[in-house]
N, C-alpha and C positions, 0 to 999 in steps of 0.2 A: 504494500500500500504506500501511497505517496500522500503526504500532507503538504499541499501547495499553499504557501503563505500569500495572502493578498494584503492590501493596505490595512495595517493593524488598527483596530478600533481600541485596543488596549495596548499599552507598552509592554515590551518584554520585561518580565519581572524576575529578578534573581534574588535569592535570599538563602540563608543557611538553614534550609528546611530539613525535615527528617530524611533519613536515607531512603525510605520508601514511604510515600504518603498513602493514606486511606481516603475514602470518600469524604469523611468528615473534615479532614485536613484540607482537602481540595476545596470544599465548600467554604470553609472559613477564609481561605486565601482569596478566593474569587469574590466573596461577599465584601471583603475589605476593599477590593479594587473597584467594584461597580457600585458601591454604596451611593445612593441618590440618583444613579443613572439606569438602574435596572434591578430586577429581582431574580435571584437564582431559583429556578423551578425544579431542576433535577440534576443529579450528578450520578454518573455510572461509569464503569469500566467500558471503554470502547470495545466493540466486538473484533477489532483488529489492532495490531500494534500495541505498544506498551504505553497507552494513553488513557486519560479519563475524558469523557464527553460531558460538557457542562452546558445546560440549557438555560439561557437568560432571557427574560421578558423585559424589553425596554420600550421606549416611545415608538420605535420603528417595528415593534412586534418581536417575534421569537428570533433569537440568534443562537448559534452553537459555537462554543469555543472548545479547544482541546488543551489539556494540561498534561505535562509529562509525569512520569511515575514518581518523581521526587518533589513534585509541586514547586519546581524552580521556574518554569516557563509557561506562559499563556500563549497559545497560538491562535490567531484570528485568521481563518482561511477555510479552504475547502479540501475535503479528502476525495481523491479521485482514484477509482480502480483502474490501474494501467492496462489491464487486459481488455476490459469491456468499454472503458471510457466513461463508465457510469459515475455520476456525481453523487457520491454516497452521502455527503452532507445535505444536499438538496433533497434527496430521497427521504432522509431522516426528518428534515424540516416539514416536508409534506405530510408525513405520517403524524408528526406531533401536532400539526395545525389542522388536521382533519376534524370535521364536525359530525354530529348526528343529523342526517338529512331531515328526519322527522321532527327535530327540535326547532326548525325554522318556522316563524309565524306566517304561514302561507295566507291566512285570512287578511294579512296586512300587505300582501303583494299585489301587483298588477300582473295578471296572468294571461298569456296568449297561448293557444294550442293550435297546432297545425297537424293535419293528418291524424294518426292515432295517438300522437303525443308521447311516444315511447321514450325518446331521449329527453332527459330533464336537466335543467340548468337554473340556478338562482343567481341573479346578478345584482350587486350593490352598485348603483349607477347614479351619476350626477349629470344633469342636463347640460352643464357647461364644460363637460370633460370631452375633448375631441376624440380621445381614445375610446370612450364609452360609445360615442356615436358611430365610430368606425366599427367597433365590435358588434353593436346591435344591427348595423346594416349587413354585416356578414351573417349574423344569426338569422336574419330575415330571409336569407337564401336557402335555409335548411328546411326540409319538411320532416314529418314524423317527430315533432319536437314540442315540448312544453317549456315555455320561458316564463319564469317568475322574476319580475322586476321589483327590487326593494329600493324605494326612493332614498337616496343617500346624498343629500345636498351639503357637501362639505367644502366646496370650492369658494363660494361667495354668497352673500346675502340674497343676490338675485336667484340663485339656485333654490333657496328655501321657498321664496314666493312662487317660483315656477312649479316646483313639485307639489306644493299645496294646492295650486290652481288645477293641476292635473288630477289630484285626488278628489277635488270638489267637482270635477266634470261629470256629466251624465254618463258618458262612455269613457271610462278611464283609459282603457287600452288604446282606443282611437286617439285620445288626446296625447297620450305618451308617444305613440308611434308617429303622430303628426309632428310632434316637437323634435324627436330624435332622428327620424328618417327624412322628414321633409322641411324642417326648420319653421314649422308653423306653430306659433306660441299658443298656449291654451287661453280660451276666452273667459273661463269661469273665474269668479272671484274666490280668492283664497281664504274664505271666511267660514268654512265648515270644520267639523272635528276631523283631524287627520292623525295618522300614526307616524308622521314624519319625525318628530322629536324622539319617539321611542326607537324608530329605526336607526337614527343616527347613533343613539346610545348603544344599540345592539351591534351595529357595525364596528364601533370602537371597541366594544367588549370582545368581538371576534377577531380583532386585530386587523381590520380592513384599513390599512394605512395609505392605500392608493386606490384610484378608480380606473377602470372597473376592477372590483374584486368579485370573483365568482366561484360558486361551489357546484359540484356535480353530485349525482345521486348517491355515489359511494362515499361522499363526505370530503372528497379531495378539494383543496383550495388552490385557486390559481389567480393570477392578477395580470392585467394588461390585455391588449388586443392581439392575441396570438393569431398566426395565419389560419385561415379557414380550414385547411386540410388537417392541421394539428387539432383544432377544436373538434372537428368531425370525428377524428380518431379517438380523442379523449371521451367524447360523448358516447360513442359506441362501446368503448371499454367499460364505462361506468353504468350504462343502461343497455346491456346486451339484449338481443331478441329472445323472447321466450321460446322454449322448445317444447 
């Protein structure tokens, strides 16, 4: 295995530590260095190499650091399998950040179904996010899909007013699609009861630090406007046809 160092978010730390550290010693050392900037959620021996894996939750969501067996050095980077090229750190982060699909509040979503709706996706989206618009225009090209939109206006105050106007519209799905796909603003007044504030709180709790942040039926979390072919493949893997 190779641990490839990237721009370090923490400095390399050296000290006269124990000859061999245990999980508690690693936790104490990390907590001392990230105090005020993050919370240590888990420490475990890495499944490869003589390293500990440390999971930290900070303002930008979950991050993984590695610590050597003597708790002398913190490594901020990614572990790559040299044979397959798999990004082991990214795979681990995906597993740690997965959610329970059924836990999402679908009654507070704007839902569109095409065809049988087999493939399912939940998107936290801001109407003033260009990547959200690009992503949703790509999703509109797919059939046999159920798209749940969770209004997530975090870019500007204008986004809050727009999302509330969408929710107050008689046909919410049409109002949202008009806004995102055709740049037609909603006409309804934003004066009804909406779940927008609760959805913003939920998105932050789930660590949606960028838009779009989206989830698949198997709980996997993704972010950004990935190429359509990649999205189609991920959807099919998460929601396979019934046999």
